[in-house]
C-alpha positions as CSV (number, residue, x, y, z in Angstrom):
1,M,147.5,139.9,277.0
2,L,148.8,137.8,279.9
3,F,146.7,139.8,282.3
4,F,143.6,139.3,280.2
5,K,144.1,135.5,280.1
6,L,144.6,135.3,283.9
7,F,141.5,137.5,284.4
8,L,139.4,135.2,282.1
9,L,140.7,132.0,283.9
10,F,139.8,133.5,287.3
11,S,136.3,134.4,286.1
12,L,135.7,130.8,284.9
13,L,136.9,129.3,288.1
14,S,134.8,131.7,290.1
15,S,131.7,130.8,288.2
16,T,132.4,127.0,288.5
17,F,132.8,127.1,292.2
18,C,130.0,129.5,292.9
19,H,132.3,132.4,293.8
20,E,134.1,130.4,296.4
21,T,137.8,131.2,296.9
22,F,139.8,129.0,294.6
23,N,142.6,127.0,296.2
24,A,144.7,124.9,293.9
25,H,145.8,122.7,296.8
26,L,142.2,121.6,297.6
27,L,140.2,118.9,295.8
28,P,136.7,119.8,294.6
29,R,134.0,119.0,297.2
30,P,131.9,115.9,296.6
31,L,128.5,116.3,295.0
32,I,125.9,116.3,297.7
33,I,122.3,115.6,296.6
34,Q,119.7,116.7,299.1
35,Y,116.3,114.9,298.6
36,P,113.1,116.7,299.2
37,E,111.6,116.5,302.6
38,G,109.4,113.5,303.1
39,I,111.2,111.3,300.5
40,E,111.9,108.6,303.0
41,T,108.2,108.5,303.9
42,Q,107.4,108.1,300.2
43,F,109.8,105.2,299.9
44,E,108.3,103.6,303.0
45,N,104.8,104.1,301.6
46,F,105.8,102.5,298.3
47,D,107.3,99.4,300.1
48,E,104.2,99.1,302.2
49,E,101.9,99.3,299.2
50,L,104.0,96.6,297.3
51,Q,103.9,94.4,300.5
52,L,100.1,94.8,300.6
53,Q,99.7,94.1,296.9
54,C,101.8,90.9,297.1
55,T,100.1,89.8,300.3
56,S,96.7,90.3,298.5
57,W,98.0,88.3,295.5
58,R,99.1,85.4,297.7
59,F,95.8,85.4,299.6
60,T,94.0,85.1,296.2
61,V,96.3,82.2,295.2
62,E,95.8,80.3,298.4
63,T,92.0,80.7,298.3
64,N,91.9,79.4,294.7
65,N,90.5,82.7,293.3
66,L,93.3,83.2,290.8
67,S,93.6,80.4,288.3
68,P,95.3,79.4,286.2
69,W,98.6,81.2,286.5
70,K,102.1,80.3,285.3
71,T,104.5,82.4,287.3
72,I,104.4,84.8,290.3
73,P,104.3,88.5,289.5
74,E,107.7,89.9,288.8
75,K,107.3,92.6,291.4
76,C,106.5,90.0,294.0
77,G,109.7,88.0,293.5
78,G,111.3,89.4,296.6
79,Y,108.1,89.1,298.7
80,V,107.7,85.4,297.8
81,K,111.3,84.6,298.5
82,D,111.1,86.3,301.9
83,Y,107.9,84.4,302.7
84,M,109.2,81.0,301.7
85,T,112.5,81.4,303.6
86,G,111.2,83.2,306.6
87,R,109.1,82.5,309.6
88,G,105.8,83.2,307.8
89,Y,105.8,80.0,305.7
90,T,106.9,77.8,308.6
91,M,104.2,79.3,310.8
92,D,101.6,78.6,308.2
93,L,102.8,75.0,307.8
94,E,102.6,74.5,311.5
95,R,99.1,75.9,311.8
96,V,97.8,73.7,309.0
97,A,99.5,70.6,310.6
98,N,98.2,71.5,314.0
99,E,94.6,71.9,312.8
100,A,94.8,68.6,310.9
101,G,96.1,66.9,314.0
102,V,93.2,68.2,316.1
103,Y,90.8,66.9,313.5
104,A,92.6,63.5,313.2
105,K,92.3,63.0,317.0
106,S,88.6,63.8,316.9
107,V,87.8,61.1,314.4
108,E,86.4,57.9,315.6
109,L,88.0,55.2,313.5
110,S,86.0,52.1,312.5
111,G,88.8,49.7,313.3
112,D,88.3,47.7,310.1
113,G,91.4,49.1,308.4
114,K,89.4,51.1,305.8
115,D,89.9,54.6,307.2
116,V,92.4,56.5,305.0
117,W,94.4,59.7,305.1
118,V,95.7,60.8,301.7
119,F,98.9,62.8,301.4
120,D,100.4,64.5,298.4
121,I,104.2,64.4,298.3
122,D,105.8,67.5,296.8
123,E,105.5,70.6,298.9
124,T,103.3,68.5,301.3
125,L,105.6,65.9,302.7
126,L,108.9,66.8,300.8
127,S,110.1,70.3,300.2
128,N,111.6,71.3,296.8
129,L,112.6,74.7,298.1
130,P,116.3,74.1,297.3
131,Y,115.3,73.6,293.7
132,Y,113.0,76.6,293.5
133,A,115.6,78.8,295.3
134,E,117.7,78.4,292.1
135,H,114.7,79.2,289.9
136,G,113.4,82.4,291.3
137,Y,110.9,81.0,293.8
138,G,108.3,80.8,291.1
139,L,109.5,83.6,288.8
140,E,110.6,81.2,286.1
141,I,108.1,79.1,284.1
142,F,108.1,75.5,285.3
143,Y,110.5,73.3,283.3
144,P,109.7,69.6,283.8
145,V,113.0,68.3,282.5
146,E,115.0,70.4,285.0
147,F,112.7,69.5,287.9
148,D,112.9,65.8,287.1
149,K,116.7,66.1,287.3
150,W,116.2,67.5,290.8
151,V,113.8,64.7,291.7
152,Q,116.4,62.1,290.6
153,R,118.9,63.4,293.1
154,G,116.5,62.3,295.9
155,M,117.6,65.1,298.2
156,A,114.3,66.8,299.0
157,P,114.1,67.4,302.8
158,A,111.0,66.7,304.9
159,I,108.5,69.4,305.8
160,D,108.8,69.0,309.5
161,P,105.2,69.9,310.6
162,S,103.9,67.4,307.9
163,L,106.2,64.7,309.2
164,K,104.9,65.1,312.7
165,L,101.3,65.0,311.4
166,Y,102.1,61.9,309.3
167,E,103.5,60.1,312.3
168,M,100.5,61.0,314.4
169,V,98.0,59.8,311.7
170,L,99.8,56.5,311.5
171,D,99.9,56.2,315.3
172,L,96.1,56.9,315.4
173,G,95.5,53.9,313.1
174,F,94.7,55.6,309.8
175,K,95.8,53.9,306.6
176,V,98.2,56.2,304.8
177,F,98.0,56.5,301.0
178,L,100.5,58.7,299.2
179,L,99.0,60.1,296.0
180,T,101.5,62.1,293.8
181,G,101.7,63.5,290.3
182,R,105.2,62.0,290.0
183,S,105.6,59.3,287.3
184,E,105.9,55.6,287.9
185,E,109.5,55.7,286.6
186,Q,110.3,57.8,289.7
187,R,109.0,55.2,292.2
188,S,112.4,54.0,293.4
189,V,114.0,57.4,293.9
190,T,110.8,58.7,295.6
191,I,110.8,55.8,298.1
192,E,114.4,56.4,298.8
193,N,113.9,60.1,299.3
194,L,110.9,59.6,301.5
195,T,112.6,57.0,303.7
196,K,115.8,59.2,304.0
197,A,113.6,62.2,305.0
198,G,111.9,60.2,307.8
199,F,108.8,58.8,306.3
200,Q,109.3,55.2,307.1
201,S,106.0,53.5,306.3
202,W,102.8,53.9,304.3
203,D,100.1,51.6,302.9
204,K,100.0,52.7,299.2
205,L,102.2,54.9,297.0
206,I,100.2,55.9,293.9
207,L,102.1,57.5,291.0
208,R,101.2,58.3,287.4
209,D,101.2,55.3,285.0
210,S,101.8,55.9,281.3
211,E,98.1,56.0,280.8
212,D,97.8,58.9,283.3
213,H,100.2,61.2,281.5
214,G,98.5,64.2,280.1
215,K,95.7,64.2,282.5
216,L,95.1,67.2,284.6
217,A,96.1,66.6,288.2
218,T,92.5,67.2,289.3
219,V,91.3,64.5,287.0
220,F,94.1,62.0,287.8
221,K,93.7,62.4,291.6
222,S,89.9,62.3,291.4
223,E,90.1,59.0,289.6
224,K,92.5,57.5,292.1
225,R,90.3,58.6,295.0
226,S,87.2,57.2,293.4
227,K,89.0,53.9,293.0
228,M,89.8,53.9,296.7
229,V,86.2,54.5,297.5
230,E,85.1,51.7,295.2
231,E,87.5,49.4,297.0
232,G,85.7,50.2,300.3
233,F,88.0,52.7,301.8
234,R,86.8,55.8,303.6
235,I,88.9,58.9,302.9
236,L,88.7,60.9,306.1
237,G,91.6,63.2,305.6
238,N,93.5,64.7,302.7
239,S,96.6,67.0,302.8
240,G,98.0,68.8,299.8
241,D,99.6,72.0,298.7
242,Q,97.5,72.3,295.5
243,W,93.8,72.7,295.1
244,S,94.0,69.9,292.5
245,D,95.1,67.6,295.3
246,L,91.8,68.2,297.1
247,L,89.1,69.1,294.7
248,G,87.2,66.8,292.3
249,S,85.2,63.6,292.8
250,S,85.4,61.4,296.0
251,P,86.8,64.2,298.2
252,S,87.8,63.5,301.7
253,S,85.6,64.2,304.7
254,R,88.1,67.0,305.6
255,S,90.8,68.5,303.5
256,F,93.8,70.6,304.5
257,K,95.5,73.0,302.1
258,L,99.2,73.7,302.7
259,P,100.6,77.0,301.6
260,N,102.4,77.3,298.2
261,P,102.6,80.6,296.4
262,M,105.4,79.3,294.0
263,Y,103.4,77.4,291.4
264,Y,100.0,76.3,290.4
265,I,99.0,72.8,289.1
266,P,95.5,72.5,287.6
């Protein structure tokens, strides 16, 4: 009977270890998984395809062919984060600012103080990237209450290429009007934040009054630009990260769209 039990145990161990010689003093070998040949290439192709899809999506956003949209695609969360925190975003900002600067230098100003350059503020002069870094770089639906808390901190840093353009435009003799969707209640903290970030002077800071709340940004900004024109100003340049900063009535002679794949404002 003892012999039979030992024989059965040996048979089980032999089957378990694929007929290898059993040694009670050795630990079982780790499980080794061998992937099929070419699996690395398949992973690389998948990453490349995702990169292409998200690049195509961002191109569609920046050319205003995808509207309206509320959040970035979930699969593109990592792509947008890498773009916003990497060299690509900075390079695009620099290119827009450089092209705007070339145009600004080419304009012959009238000298009557009526030639205006309009700037948006958020994601145009000031960066809210620290806020969006904590909210998925656009993966989360925009929550105004939380964003207003961030604005009240007055900690948004300057977008450096825009600051350089801003200073150049002032030096060239343009009037600078800041036209933002922020509310009038945020005037003080906005002035404080702008000044701290290096934007030292401007001719007008236009925010939303109570009567402007509820208006689409395109409508609100169109109305304000039309009022400028009615007052005799010539809008020669306009910089903004949203198409709603640039489109509508009384457009500028030349508009410059800054990159922003994180959110869309109609």
